[in-house]
C-alpha positions as CSV (number, residue, x, y, z in Angstrom):
1,M,42.7,13.5,44.3
2,A,40.1,16.3,44.0
3,E,37.4,16.7,46.6
4,R,34.8,15.5,44.1
5,V,35.5,13.2,41.1
6,L,33.2,12.1,38.4
7,H,34.3,9.0,36.5
8,N,32.4,9.1,33.2
9,Y,32.3,8.8,29.5
10,F,31.4,11.8,27.3
11,R,28.6,10.1,25.4
12,S,27.1,8.1,28.3
13,S,23.5,9.3,28.9
14,S,23.8,8.4,32.6
15,A,27.0,10.4,33.0
16,Y,25.4,13.3,31.0
17,R,22.5,13.5,33.5
18,V,24.9,13.7,36.4
19,R,27.0,16.4,34.7
20,I,23.9,18.5,34.3
21,A,22.9,18.0,37.9
22,L,26.4,19.0,39.2
23,N,26.4,22.1,37.0
24,L,22.9,23.1,38.1
25,K,24.0,22.9,41.7
26,G,27.2,24.8,41.0
27,L,29.4,21.9,42.2
28,A,32.9,21.6,40.8
29,Y,34.4,18.2,40.0
30,E,37.4,16.5,38.5
31,Y,36.5,14.8,35.2
32,V,38.0,11.3,34.9
33,P,37.2,9.7,31.6
34,V,36.5,6.0,31.3
35,H,36.4,5.0,27.7
36,L,33.7,2.4,27.1
37,N,35.2,1.1,23.8
38,R,38.9,1.5,24.0
39,N,41.0,-1.6,24.7
40,G,37.9,-3.7,25.1
41,G,36.3,-1.1,27.4
42,E,38.1,0.6,30.3
43,Q,35.1,-0.1,32.5
44,F,36.2,-3.8,32.6
45,G,39.7,-3.0,34.0
46,A,40.6,-3.8,37.5
47,P,40.9,-0.2,38.8
48,F,37.4,0.7,37.6
49,V,35.8,-2.6,38.7
50,A,37.1,-1.8,42.2
51,L,35.1,1.4,42.1
52,N,32.0,-0.2,40.6
53,P,31.5,-3.9,40.2
54,Q,28.6,-3.2,37.8
55,R,31.2,-2.0,35.3
56,L,29.0,1.0,34.4
57,V,29.5,4.8,34.4
58,P,29.1,7.2,36.0
59,V,30.7,6.9,39.5
60,L,30.8,9.9,41.8
61,S,33.6,9.8,44.3
62,E,33.3,12.2,47.2
63,Q,34.3,12.2,50.9
64,G,35.5,8.6,50.7
65,V,32.3,7.4,49.2
66,N,31.9,5.9,45.6
67,L,28.3,6.1,44.3
68,S,27.0,4.6,41.0
69,Q,23.6,4.8,39.3
70,S,22.8,8.2,38.0
71,L,19.5,8.7,39.8
72,A,21.0,7.6,43.1
73,I,23.8,10.1,42.5
74,M,21.3,12.9,41.8
75,E,19.3,12.0,44.9
76,Y,22.5,12.1,46.9
77,L,23.3,15.5,45.5
78,E,19.8,16.7,46.3
79,E,20.1,15.7,49.9
80,Q,23.7,16.8,50.4
81,Y,23.4,20.1,48.6
82,P,19.6,21.0,48.7
83,L,19.9,24.3,46.8
84,P,19.1,24.9,44.0
85,A,16.6,22.1,44.3
86,L,16.2,19.4,41.6
87,L,13.0,18.2,43.2
88,P,9.9,20.2,44.1
89,A,8.6,20.7,47.6
90,S,5.5,18.6,48.0
91,P,5.7,14.8,48.2
92,A,3.2,14.3,45.3
93,D,5.2,16.7,43.1
94,R,8.5,15.1,44.0
95,A,7.1,11.7,43.2
96,Y,5.9,13.0,39.8
97,V,9.3,14.3,38.9
98,R,10.8,11.0,39.9
99,Q,8.2,9.2,37.8
100,L,9.3,11.2,34.7
101,S,12.9,10.6,35.5
102,L,12.5,6.9,36.0
103,A,10.5,6.6,32.7
104,M,13.6,7.8,30.9
105,A,16.4,6.3,32.9
106,C,14.8,2.9,33.5
107,D,12.4,2.3,30.6
108,I,13.9,4.0,27.6
109,H,17.7,4.2,28.2
110,P,18.5,0.6,29.3
111,L,17.1,-1.0,26.2
112,N,19.4,1.1,24.0
113,N,22.4,1.1,26.3
114,L,25.8,0.3,24.8
115,R,26.2,-3.2,26.3
116,V,22.7,-4.2,25.1
117,L,23.4,-3.0,21.6
118,K,26.7,-4.8,21.5
119,Y,25.0,-8.0,22.6
120,I,22.4,-7.7,19.9
121,S,25.0,-7.2,17.1
122,G,27.6,-9.6,18.7
123,A,26.3,-12.6,20.6
124,M,22.9,-12.5,18.9
125,G,24.4,-11.9,15.5
126,Q,21.8,-9.4,14.4
127,S,22.4,-7.1,11.4
128,D,22.9,-3.4,11.6
129,E,19.4,-2.9,10.2
130,A,17.9,-5.1,13.0
131,R,19.9,-3.3,15.6
132,Q,18.6,0.1,14.3
133,A,15.0,-1.2,14.2
134,W,15.4,-2.3,17.9
135,I,16.7,1.2,18.9
136,A,13.9,3.0,16.9
137,H,11.1,0.8,18.3
138,W,12.0,1.2,22.0
139,T,13.0,4.9,21.7
140,K,9.8,5.8,20.0
141,A,7.7,3.8,22.4
142,G,9.2,5.6,25.3
143,L,9.1,9.1,23.8
144,D,5.5,8.6,22.6
145,A,4.4,8.0,26.1
146,L,6.5,10.8,27.5
147,E,5.2,13.3,24.9
148,Q,1.6,12.3,25.7
149,E,2.2,12.7,29.5
150,L,3.9,16.0,29.4
151,A,1.7,17.6,26.7
152,R,-1.3,17.2,29.0
153,A,0.5,17.8,32.4
154,P,-0.8,20.9,34.3
155,Q,2.5,20.8,36.2
156,R,4.6,21.5,33.1
157,G,6.0,25.0,32.5
158,R,9.1,26.0,30.6
159,F,10.5,22.7,31.9
160,C,9.2,19.2,32.7
161,F,7.9,20.6,36.0
162,G,7.3,24.3,36.3
163,D,9.7,27.0,35.3
164,T,12.9,25.7,36.9
165,P,14.8,22.6,35.8
166,T,14.5,19.5,37.8
167,M,15.8,15.9,37.8
168,A,13.4,15.1,35.0
169,D,15.1,17.7,32.7
170,C,18.5,16.3,33.6
171,C,17.2,13.0,32.2
172,L,15.3,14.3,29.2
173,V,18.1,16.2,27.5
174,P,20.5,13.3,27.3
175,Q,17.6,11.0,26.1
176,L,16.8,13.3,23.2
177,F,20.5,13.6,22.4
178,N,20.7,9.8,22.2
179,A,17.6,9.8,19.9
180,Q,19.2,12.2,17.5
181,R,22.4,10.1,17.5
182,F,20.4,7.2,16.4
183,N,18.6,9.2,13.7
184,I,15.2,9.1,15.4
185,D,12.8,11.8,14.0
186,L,11.9,14.1,16.8
187,A,9.2,16.0,14.8
188,P,6.4,14.0,16.6
189,Y,7.5,15.3,20.0
190,P,6.9,19.1,20.0
191,T,6.5,19.3,23.8
192,L,9.7,17.4,24.4
193,R,11.6,19.6,21.9
194,A,10.2,22.8,23.5
195,I,11.4,21.7,26.9
196,D,14.8,20.7,25.5
197,A,15.1,24.1,23.8
198,E,14.5,25.9,27.1
199,C,17.2,23.7,28.8
200,Q,19.7,24.4,26.1
201,K,19.5,28.1,27.0
202,L,21.1,27.4,30.3
203,A,24.9,27.1,30.7
204,A,24.5,24.1,33.1
205,F,23.1,22.1,30.2
206,A,25.3,23.5,27.5
207,Q,28.5,22.8,29.4
208,A,27.4,19.2,30.1
209,H,26.9,18.4,26.4
210,P,29.0,15.5,25.2
211,A,30.8,17.6,22.6
212,H,32.2,19.8,25.3
213,Q,33.8,17.1,27.4
214,P,37.6,16.5,27.5
215,D,37.3,13.0,26.1
216,A,34.9,13.9,23.2
217,E,35.8,12.3,19.9
């Protein structure tokens, strides 16, 4: 097995974040796809459950350690490979970047995660229209707050914090990709779109895009 392996799914927002972080730090990895829909979901198979009982991607395997949860993985990468940094220097600034990251990874994304949407349309028996209304409501609520926060933030530069990408940008780009997948109008979010445009100029972000992954459909 390669020194570093990322078990992930091309369209997973969480995995997308980690791919960006690995690319920004220049860390090579073996890409191991885990298809979340095929055969009932490969994340439920015994081999993957042995890696992550939560049955969620991504999982980063390195040096005999298996780590799940995208933000925990990025924090690990930051401590293990400090440069280039994904967090600023001062404690207050580091907390601010974490605040932005958590707003996306913990407040917006989980409500529109695949397993939640499957439960809404499956066990709860909701229509496609009701499912889309759920997605739109929670995505817009989160993006509205994030746009307001970043539009007024003195710390913002070309990116969420200053003029170099941080963990927050690793979270923002996949979240906006998801919003577009679900046909959310991004016109009300000029600040978020401007940051996303700056990110897309960097190879680390472009190479992590779902369309460029080996399991892309």
